[in-house]
N, C-alpha and C positions, 0 to 999 in steps of 0.2 A: 828708856830706849835700849833695845838689845844690841849685842855686838854685831858688827858687819861680818858677813861670811868672807873667808879668804878668797883672794882673787882667782886662784886656780880652780876652786870649787865653783865659783860663779861662771867661769868660762866653760866648765864641764856641763853645768846646767843649761847654758845657752846652746851648747853643742847638741845636747840631748833633745832640746826643744826643736832645734832645726832638723835633727835627724829623725824625729818622730818618737812615739812612745806615750806612756801614761802621763796625763796632765791633771794636777789637783789645783783648784783655785779657790781663794777666799777674797773678800773685797780688798782692793788695793788701797794703799795709804792707811790712814788711821781713822778710827771711829770715835766720836765724841758723844758721851751720854751724861745725863744729869742724875745726881743721886736720887734714888727712889723711883726711877723710871725703869723700863724693861729694855734689856739688851738682846738683840737678835743678830746672829752672825751666820750667814749662809755659806755652804761649802759644797762643791760638786766636783766630779771626776769625769774625764773623757778620754777617748783613745786608749781603751784598755781591752785586754783579752779576758776570757773566762766568763763566768756567769754575768747576767745583766744586772742583778742586784749586788751592789757593792756595800761593804761595811766601812764604817768611819770610827776613828779614835780621836778624842779631843784631849789636849794637854794645855796647862797654863803655867806661865812663868811671869813673875812680877818684874824681872830684870831682863828677860830675854834669854837667860841660860838656866839650866837645871829645871826642865819642865816637869810638872807634876801631873799625873794622870787625872783627868777630869771626868770624862764620860765616854762610853763606847756603845756601839749599836749591836755588837756581837758577843762581847765578853762581859759577863755580869760582875765579875770581881775586878774588873779593870780600874774603877775609880779609886782614888786615894781615900783614906779614912777621913780626911779633912772635909771632903765634899759629899760623903755618903748621906749624911743627915739632910743636907739641902736637896739632894736628889730625891730622897724619900718624901720630903715635904712638897716637892714639886716646884721649888724655887729654881732648880736647874733641870732642864729637860732637853731631850733630843727629839726632833720631829722630822720624820722622813717626808720629803716633798716629792721624791721620785726615786727610781731604782738607783740613780747615780747622783742624788742630791740629798742634803740633810741640813737642818737649821739647829743652831744651839741657842736656847732661850734661857736667859737669866733674869728673873724678876727681882724688882726692888734692888737695883744695882747700888752697891756700896763703894766707898773709896778703895776698899781692899780688893775690889774686882778689877782695878786698873792694872794693865799689864799686857803680855803677849799671849795670844791664843793660837795654838797650832792644830791644824786639821790634817790627819794622815790616813792613808788607806792601806791595808794589807795587800800584798802582791798576789794577783791571780793570773799574771802574765806568764807566757812560756819563756820569755827572756826578759831580763830587767832592762827597761827602757823608760826614759822620761823621769818625772819627779813624782814622788809618792807622798809629799806633804807640802803645806803652805802655811804661812804665819801672817797674822794681822794684829796691829796694836790697837788697844782700847784705852781712851782717856775718860776719866770720870770727874765731872765738874761738880762743884757745890751748887745748891739751889739758890740762884741770885735773882729769880723773877718774883716781882711784887705786883699783885693785882688787887684793886679795891674799888668800891663804889665812890663816885665823885661827890664832893660836898655840894649843897647840904644833903644829907640822907633823906630820901622821900620813899618810904616803903610802900605807900598807897597814894595813887593819884585818881581823883574822881573828875571826869570830864564830860562834857556834852558833845554830841556829834558836831564835827566841824571845828572844834576848838583845837589850838596847837598845844603841843607839849614837847619837853626836852628831857633826856636822860643822859647822865655822865658816868664815865668809868675812867679810873686811873691805872696805868700799867707802866712798869719800868723794869730794867734788868741791870745787874752789876757783874755780868759774866766777863771773865778775863779775855775770852776769845771774841772774835767779831761775829755777833749774832744779830738777827733781825726779828722784830716782833710782828705778829699778825693778829688782827682783832675782828671779832664777829659778834653782832648783836642777834640774839635769838629770842623768840616769843613762844612761850609754852601755854597751851590751852588744854588742860586736862593732861592726857598722856602724850599728846602730839606736840612736836616742836617744829617751829618754822624758822628758817633763816630770813632775817630782815634785811640787813645790809652789813657788808664786811669790807675790811681793808687787808689785802693780802700782804705777804712778807716782801713782795716786790713793789709795793706801793700802789696797787690797783684796787679800785672800788668794785665790788661785786654784789649787786642786789639779789635778794633771794627770789624764789619762784612766787609770782603774783605781785611783786613790788617793782617790776621793771618799768611799767608805765609811770608809776608815781615817782620813781627815782629820776626818770628822764624829764618829768614835769617839774621837778624840784620840790615836790611835796615831802619827800623823805631824803634826809641828808645826813652825812657823817663828817664831822669837823674835828680837828685837833685843837685842844685848848692848853696852852702852855707847853711844857716839856713832856708831860706824861698824861695829859687829859684827852679823853675822846668823848665827843658829844653826839648823840643821836637826836636829830630834830625832825619832828612830824608837823607839817604845816596845818593839816586839818585831820582831826581824828575821825576814823570810821568805826563802824560797829565791829569790824574784823580786827581792829587794833586792840581790843580788850584782851588782857592776859598778863602773865608774869614775864618780865624781861630780865635777861641776864647777859653779862658781858663775858665772852670767851676769848682768852689771850693765849697764843702759842708762840714759842721761841724756835727759830730756825737757824741752821748753820750750813755753810757751804761744805759739801761732802761728795767726793767721787764725781766731780764735774757738775753737780747739781745742788739742790737744797734739801736738807733733811730736817723734819720737825723733831726736836729733841725734848720738848716739854710743852704742856698745855695746862692752863688753869682757868677756872670760871668763877664768877661771883654774881649772885642775885642782886639786881639793882633796885627794881621797883615792880609793883603790881598796878596796872592801869585799869580803871573801871570806866566804861563809857555809859553815860546816862542818856537814854533816848530823849529826843526833843518832843515835848508835848505839843500836839497839833490836832485841832478839831475843826470840822467844817459842818455847818448846820444850814438847812433850808426849811422853809415852811412845809409842814407835812402834807397838806392837801389844800386845794383851792379850786374854784370854778370860775370860768370866764365865758362870756357870750361870744358866739361866732362872729367874726369880723372885728372884734375888739383887740386890745393889746394885752399880752401876758407879761407881767413884771414879777420876776423872782429874784431874791437876794440870797447870796451865799455869805454867811458870817464866819469869820476865821478866829480861832482862839489858839494862842501859842505862848510858851514861856520864854521864847527867844526875844531878846530886846536888842541884839546886836545887828550888824549890817547884813540881814538876810532879806532875800527878795522872794515873794510868792509867785507861783505860776498857777493860774486858775483856768480850768477847762470845764465847760458845761456839756453834759451828755443827755441824750434822749433814748428811752427804751420803751418797748411795748409792754414789757413785763417788769414787775417790781424787783426781780432778782437779776436784772441785766448786768452782764459783765462788760468790761471795757472793750475787749476785742469785738464783741457783737453789738455794741451800742453805737448810736449815731452821734458823732461829734457836732455840736451846734456852734460853739465859739470857744476861742482860747485867747487868754491874755498871758504872754510869756513874761519872763523876769525882766525883759527890757521894755515892758509896757506896750508891746506890739500886739495888735488884735487881728485874729483870723476868725471869720464868721461866715455862716451860710446866708443866703438871701433872706431878707425880711428879719434878720436877727442882728441884735446889737449887744455889745458887752462894755460895761463901764464900771468904774469904782468911785464911790463917794469919798471914802477914806481908805487907810491902809488895811482895814480889816473887814470891809464890806464891798461886795462885787455884785452888780445888778445884771441880770439877763432880761432883755426886752425882745419879745417876739411880736411882730406887727401882723395885723389882719389874720388872726388865727382862724383855723377851720377845724372841722371834725377830725381831720387827720392829725392834728396837734394834740389830741387827747392821748395821755400816756403818763410816763414817769420821768421826772427830771432830777438829776443830781449833779453836784459839782465835785470836781477832783482838784485838790490843792497839793502843790509840792513846794517845799522851802529849799532855796538854793543859797549856799554860803560862798563868799569869795575865797579863792584859794591862791596858791603861789602862781606867779607869772600870769596874772589876769585870768586864771581859770576859775570855774565854778563847779561846785559839787552839791549833790542833793543830800540834804541832811534829814528830811522828814517828808512824808506824804500822807494824805488822809482823804477819805471819800465820805461825802455826806449821805445820810439816809435818803432814799428816793422820795420825791415829792409828787403826789398824785394830782394830776391836772385833768379836769373834765371840761371839755369845750361843749357848751350847750348851744343848740341851734335855735334860731328864732323862727320856729315853724309857722307858716301862714295858717291862719284860722279860717276855715271855710267849710261849707257843707255841699253835698252833691244831691241833686234831684233828678230822677229819671222819669221821663214822660213819654207815653206812646201817642205821638201826634196822629198817626194813621194806623188803625187796627183792622186786620183782615176779617172779612165775613165769610169768605169762601177760599178755597184753594186757589193759588195763583194770584191772589190779591196782593197789593203793596203793603208792606209793613215799614213803618218809620219810627225810630226811637230817638229821642233827644236827651242827651246827658248834659245837665247845666250846673255850673258852679254858682252857688248862692251864698249869701251871708258872709262874704269875704271881708275880713276885718282889715287886712293890710295886703298890699300888692307891691312888692319891691321889684325893681328892674332886674335884680339878680335871681328872680324866681320865675320859672315857667311851668306850665301845666300840660300834662299828657293824660291819655285815657287808655284803659284796657277794657275790652268787652268780653263778657262771659255768658255762657248758656248752661242751664241746668234743666234736665228733663223732669216733667211732672211725674210723680209717683203717688199712688193712692196710699201705700203703706208708709210707715215712719222710717223706713230704711234710709240711711244717709246716702246721698248721691253726690258723686264728685262733680265739680264744675269743669266745663270744657272751655278752654281759651279759644276765643274767636279771633281776636287781634289785639296786639299790644303796640303802643307807640312809645319809643324810647326818648331819652332826653335830647337826642339830636334830630328829632322829628321823623326818624325812620319807622316805618310800619311793618310789623311782622305778623304773618297770618298763622293761625293754628291749623292743626290737621283737619279739623271739621270744615273750615271755611276757605282753605287755600284754593281748591279747584274752583269753587263757586265764585270766589272773589276774582280769579283770573278770567272767568267767563262773564264777569260783569253783573252777576246776580246779587252779590254782596257788595255794598258800597259803604266805605267808612270815610268820613270827612269831618273837617273842623269848620263849622260855619262861622263862628266868632271866637274871640279870645276866651270866652267863658262857655262856649257851647260846642258840643261834639254830637254828631249824628251817625246813625247806623240804619241803612235801608236794605230791605230784602225785596228785590224787584218782583220775585215770584215766590210767594210763601207756600210751602208744601205742608202736608200734615206732619212730616217729620220735624218741621220747624216749630211746632207748638211746644211751649214750655216757658220757663222763667228766664228772664234776661236781666242782667244787672251790669253796671259799669263801675270802674274804679278809677278815680282821678288821682294822679300822682303829682306831687310838687317836687320840682328839681331846683337845686341851689347851685349857682355858679361858683367854681373854685378859683384859686389864684392862677392856676395853669390853664384857665379858660375851659376846663372840663365841667361836666354837670353831674351832680350826685343827688340821688333820690333822697328826699328828706321826710316825706309824709305820703301816706295812702289813705284815701277816704272812700268808703264803699257806699253805693246807693242802695236803696231798697229795691227788691226785684219787681219787675213788671211781668205779669202773666199774659202770654199771647195764646189765645185759645178760641176756637169756635166749634160748635157742634157739627160733627161730620155725619151727614145723611147721604144716602145713595141718590145719585141723580136719576130722575124719572122722566122718561120721554115717551109720549103716547101719540100715535099717528092713526087717524081714522080716514079711510077712503070711501067715497060714495059716487054713484053714477046718476046724474040728473035724469037721463033718458034711459030707462032700463032696456027697452026693446028697439032694435033698429035692424035694418037690412044691409047687405053688402053694398058698398058705395056711399053709405051715409057717414057722418062724422061721429067719432067716438070721443066722449068727454068724461074725464074723471077728476074730481077735486079731492085734495088731501088737507085735513085739518090737523094742526100740531098743537100739543099742549105739553108743558114741561114743569118740573119742580126741582128745586135745589140746584139750579144751573144759573150762574151769574151772567146777566146781560146776554142771553143766547142769541145767536144767529144760526140759520138753518141752511143746510145744503140738501138738495133733493135729487134722487136718481130714480128714473122710471125703469122698471124691469118687467119682462114678459116671459112667462113660463109656458112653453109650447110643446106638445107631444110631437115626436119625430119618429121616423121609421128607420133610424140608423141601427146598424147591426150591434154596435157597442153601447150607445147611449140612447135609451128609450125616450128620455126627456132632457131638455136643456133650458137654461135661463139666459136670456139675452138682455144686455144693457142697451136701452134705446136712446135716452137723452137725459142730460143732467143740468142742474143749475146750482152753482156754488154759493157760499155765504156772501159773496160780493155781487150776486145776481148775474154772473156770467154764464151763458148757456153754451152747452157743448153737445154735439151729436156723438154718441158713443159707438154702438155697433149697428147703426141704421145704414144699411148698404143698398137700399132700393134707390137706384139712380133716377128712376122715373118719378119718385115722390120725395125729392130732397127736402122740399118745404112742406111735406105732408104731416109732420109732427111739430107741435108747439108746446113749450112748457113755460109758464109765466107765474109770477108772484102776484097774487091778488091782494093779500094782506101780509103782515109780518109773520103770521102763523098759518097762512092758507095759501095753497098752490093749486094750479089748474093745469091739466094735461089734455091736449086735443090731438086727435089723429084723423086727418081728412081722407075721404075716399077709401074707406076700409075695404079690405079684400078678405076672401075666405081664408087665405093663408095667415091673416092677422089674428085668427082665433087663438085664444089662450087665456092665462091668468095674469092680470096686470096689477102691480103693486107700486107703492111709493116707499123708497128707502130714504129715511130722513136722518141726518147727522146734525147734532147740536154742537155749536162751537162757542167757546168762551174767550174773551179777549185776554191776551197776555202781552205785557210790556208795550202797550199802546197799539201798534199796528200788527202785532202777531196774534195768532189764534191757536187755541188748544182744543182738541176734540174732547168733548165732555160725555156724549152718549150717542148711541145709534139705535134706531128702531125701525121696524118694518110694518107697513100698514096691512090691513086685511085685503085679500085679493078681490079684484073686480074681473069677472069673466066675460070674454067676448065669445059668444056662441051663436052662430047663424042658424036660425030655425028653418030656413028654406031648403027644399029637397033639390038635389042636383045630381049630375052624373057621377058614377063611380068608376075610377080608372084603376087598371091593374097592369103590371109590366112583367114580362118573362123573356128569357134568353134562349135562343135556339141556334144550333150549329150543325151543318152537314159534315164538318171536318173537326170533330173533337180530338182526333188523334192524327197527327201529320208527321211527315218526315221533314227533317231540317231542310229549309229552303222552300218548302211548299207554302201555299197561300192558306191562311186561316180566315174563315168567314164566320162572323158572329152576328146574329140578328137580335135586335131589341124590339119585341112585339108588344104593342099597347092594345089593351081591350077596354071597351067602354060599355058600361051598363047604363042604359037609358038612351032616350032619343036625343040626339044632338047633331046639329048641322056641322059637317066638317069645316065649313068656313068660320064657325064660331069657336073653334078650339085650335090651340097651338101648344107646342111642347118644347121644353128645354131638356135635352138629352145629354147625359155625361156617362162615359165608360170608365170603369175602374178595374184594376187587376190586383190580386194578392198573389205574389210570386212565391208560393209555398204550397205544400200538400194540404195543409190545414189553413185555418183563418187566423193564425197566430201572429201575423205581421200586419202592419198598417197598410191600408189600400193605397194604390198609386193611381192618380188621375192620368188617363191615357189621352182622351180627346173629348171635346164637348161641342155641341151644336145647339145654339139658342133658337128661340122661336122665330127669329128674323133670318135664319139660315146662315149665320156666321159660324164657321168652324175654327176651333182653337185646339191645337195639338201640343202636347207637352214634349219637351226634349228628353231623349234617352241616350244611354251610353253605348248601345250596340247598334248593328247595322240595319236591322229590320225596320221597315217603314209602316206607318199607319195611315189609313184613310177612313173617313166617316161621311156617310151620305144618307139622305132620306130616299128610300126606294118606293115608299107608298105613304099614304096619309098616316098610317099607324105602324110603320116598320122603318127601322133605322139600322143600317148595315155598317159594321166595323170590320175592316179587312187589315190583316197583318201580312205584308209582302216580304218574301225572303225570310221566313221565320228562323229564329235562332234558338239555341238551347234555353236562353234566359226568358223566352216568351211563354214558358209553361206556367200553369197556375190557374187560379180561380178568377173568372171574369164575370162581372155583373154590371148592370146599367141602372142609373137613377133618372127618373122622369119627373119634371115639374110641369103639370098641366096649367094652361091659361084658358079661361073660359070667358067669352064675351057676354056681358050682362045685358039685360034689356035696355039699360040706359046707354049702351054703346061703349062702356068702359071695360077694360080687360081685368078680370079677377084672377089672381094667382091662387092656385089650389095647393093643397099639401103635397110635398115631395114624396114620391113613392120609389121603392127599390125592388129590383128583381132578385130572384134567387140566383146564386152563383152557379156557373158551369165550369167543370175542370177540363183544361186543354193540355194535352201532352205533346211533346216534340221529340220524335225518335231520330236515331242516327242511321244512315244508309251504309250497311256493312260492306256491300260489294264495292261501292265507290271508295270506301275507306281503304280497302286492301288492294285495289286494282293497280295503282302505280308502284307500290313496293314489290308486288309479285313480278311485274314486267322487268323491273330493274334487276331482280335476282336471277331470272332466267337469262338475261343478256350477259351478265357477268360470268355465269357458269359456262356458257357457250364459248366465250373468248378464251377462258382458261383451258378448256378441253382442246381447242384448236392449237393453242401454243404448245401443249404437251405432245400432241401428235407430230408437230413439226420438229421438235427436238429429237424425238425417237427415230424419225425417218433419217435425219442427218447422222445419227450414231450407227444405224444399220448399214448405210452406204459406206461409211469409213471402215468398218470391220470387213466388209466384203472385199475391199481393195487391198487388204493385207494378205501376205503369204500365210500358210498354215503354221509354220514355227512362230511367226510374229504374233498370230492370234493366240496361239497357246501360251506364249510368254505373257501376253497381256491378260489373258484369263487367269493365269497363275497368280500374277500380281494382284489382280482384282479380288481373287479368293482370299488372299492373305490380308487384305486391307481391313476387313472388319475387325480383326483381333489386334492388329498392330497399330492402327491409326484411328481408333474410335474417337470421335469428337475433335479431330485435328484438321488442319488444312494442308493438303498434299500438293506439292509442285512437281510435276513429272518432266524431267529434262530429256527423256528419250524421244528421238524424232519419230519413233513408231507410235507414240501416243497422241499424235496430232488429231486423231479422230475425235477427241473431246472438244476441240475448238475452244478451249479455254472455259467451258461451262463447269460449274461445280458439280461433282459427282452426286452431291446430295439431291440433285434434281432427278436422279434416276432411281428406279425401283431396286437396283442392285445394292446401293449404298445409302440406305435411308438414315443411318445413324451418324453419318459424317456431316460436319458443318460445310465443308467445301473441298473440292479437289480440282486444282487448277493446273493445266498442262500447257507448257510453252514450247515452242519449236526450238 
């Protein structure tokens, strides 16, 4: 211990500290170190002037007086000779930690290093203030710490996973001072070291990283044994516990208000080897089981553990042999407490401690795949805990679930084969030679069509319809529309028979047909899965297609007859390649006509359909409604009669026959149509010849005048006027040419009845018979629209010797063109009168205004008139286009009229004078 400083010097230092100035500090109190350890003394300076980097000098005194220079940061020759060698060897060194701080390091402290160490700083201040040095005492103790492995020594420990082990370490100290010991167990694996569990100098347990949970569970413990023994206990060894263990002991002493480590020693205790637990799991490699039966698999376990371990067995299923646990389906699990978790239809049991059975009931095709078991061994630990010591997975076992497919054959038969187009086709698909029929099997059918080809080219089949396992029927593209129309009918007649009907077979339907019968098996979830398909042999639907032939022959039993007699024509029909034909007949007549546009025309007279219903077509002779008859004599023969024939009935007569084939029972299809040879009606008797012409005295009229048109009939041959009558009709084509359709104006029949057509303009029509052979058409109040070509048509009627009236052929006159002109004088008469009247009124008004102006000027004096004239002369240049208001009383002569009304100021808009 050094001498105490005099009291006056102490008071001075206190005064300087209070008054400010440089302050040099080293650790307060004394420092205690053990021989062989390293001594580190820090020193810093504050509150100084001058450069920021300060220099330090260290001195040593064993007694506190007579300090010897030890080391310096700025003077090389400062150390005493005694310490220069140690400085050169690096045993003593100064290390600057800051511009104002430095540390003195002395390695391998010896008892001779015990004493007082003084740190001083040279002055860089402008004035001397504060302290420039500080001293600390260092004590060096002898090494009294003893550390060793606890008895009995065990350099190597070989353990299995889950087994417990203990390690011991002995530590003690004989230090004369009050010190504490701290102990730490470390595990070294290669170059890495891990802290396992330690006891600090203040008596606290501190588990290392990764050991916290095991420490809290009690699996890793540190106990004291006796006065100097420390025991590390591990309740169950893990694979991570393998390695070399050592015991690290440190000695601590209270220093500067805290604890300072003054010494540390370590000793290698033991090397722990963890032997893995042998565990194997095996399952039969492959097996086959019938659908609906039970699947029984056994997982056999082999292990070298005979202690109290418990297995946990889990069965998995995978579609692939390399299935991983996350992607595999767990079927059942037996945990270490023998509690079972399983899926439906799955059971797990064990016969003994090493065999575990998996039972899958009522297997289906979905159960085909790979099965394997996963085994984990659990060993009991501290505080009723369990830890996994080993796990293994068996190789996958391949399981094939075979279906009990029903054994049957399929036969396709054509019960109805078409001979013609539109015939019925019916196919029956039947299940035959069925060996077994279980309740869990149902049958469905699919129908296919394949077109006939002469070549050997492969032709794809077209799906017509398919029936699924739930009895739903789906149509193919070829048959969808026809099935919706009812032409294709798919049905199931019996449990073993399916039928397909084509109500109306067309030529496009010819080809090969076959059916496929599918067997469906019911699953556990009540769904149906197809298990088998059986194809039938194809059936060919074909008939020779020949063109339909229909021949009609007409004949006339009485070739010669006169007007008024009965005309009879029979038609004989023959057909080929037409199925069950029925015939409809239409009688036509081709007659020559005198129409301007159509020289000939064909008229439909009477018809008889395939159901023998008679209908009058274009027979319009009201006097002979029952004059034509069409009847069916035989199935292929028809007769036409026309009573009281007339000359107008002359022409070519034919039978138009249509053959009809039955379709779908009551429906009919047109098969062929043919026209017979013509039968001519030609009257050989000589008769009068009639001609018609049109004449007018007024072919060109003025609008409003009367138009008179005569239709004059001439007769060649002697004929009594009482034996002839006429139907007269007037037509007009309102155009310069004949490019428009004729319009019927008026008609007069042979009985004197006049019919007039309605028109859109005001002119009126009248038609009268003025003589036996003349007919007058008059247009009253003609309009512009009445111009055009006018002609008449005449139908003569001649009385025969038998007293009946015979209708002759209709004749037409040549057209005459009628023009309607406008009256120019009348058109401009009224506008001219209106213009003259308005001009007279305007002239009289101008004269009246001029007279009033003249009288006003005569009443004025000469100066006033001159003044007015002067102003009027200036107005054209000064007030052009403006309105002037004259306030002079002399200008009353204008009477308020605008001057623009006068010839003097035509450019002004208005000039108004007020009194």
